[in-house]
C-alpha positions as CSV (number, residue, x, y, z in Angstrom):
1,M,11.7,-2.1,3.5
2,D,9.7,-0.9,6.4
3,F,8.5,2.5,5.2
4,I,4.8,1.7,6.2
5,E,5.9,1.0,9.7
6,R,8.0,4.2,9.9
7,I,5.4,6.5,8.3
8,F,2.1,5.1,9.8
9,G,3.3,3.5,12.9
10,F,1.8,0.0,12.4
11,S,2.9,-3.2,10.8
12,P,0.4,-4.8,8.4
13,D,2.8,-7.6,7.5
14,A,4.4,-8.2,10.9
15,G,7.6,-6.6,9.8
16,S,8.3,-9.0,6.9
17,G,8.3,-6.4,4.2
18,A,5.7,-8.2,2.0
19,A,3.2,-5.2,2.0
20,E,5.9,-2.8,0.9
21,L,7.1,-5.2,-1.8
22,I,3.6,-5.4,-3.1
23,L,3.1,-1.6,-3.0
24,V,6.3,-1.2,-5.0
25,A,6.0,-4.2,-7.4
26,I,2.5,-3.5,-8.6
27,P,3.2,0.0,-10.1
28,V,6.5,-1.3,-11.6
29,L,4.7,-4.2,-13.3
30,I,2.0,-1.9,-14.6
31,L,4.5,0.6,-16.0
32,A,6.5,-2.2,-17.6
33,S,3.4,-3.6,-19.2
34,I,2.4,-0.2,-20.6
35,A,5.9,0.3,-21.9
36,A,6.0,-3.1,-23.6
37,Y,2.6,-2.6,-25.1
38,R,3.6,0.8,-26.5
39,R,6.8,-0.6,-27.9
40,R,5.0,-3.4,-29.6
41,W,2.4,-1.0,-31.0
42,R,5.0,1.3,-32.5
43,A,7.1,-1.6,-34.0
44,P,7.2,-1.6,-37.8
45,R,4.9,-4.1,-39.3
46,A,6.0,-6.4,-42.2
47,F,4.2,-5.7,-45.4
48,T,2.6,-8.7,-46.9
49,T,1.3,-9.0,-50.5
50,H,-1.5,-11.4,-51.3
């Protein structure tokens, strides 16, 4: 993973790939969180009688 180096011509993480991993992981985690929240929101709720 060195697309930052190829596109911009500099290495913010000295070639380790950490910056690219963060740039990919954050949006994936955000989308997964949104999907989990929406799935929980739409889940049928148990009816309780008091």
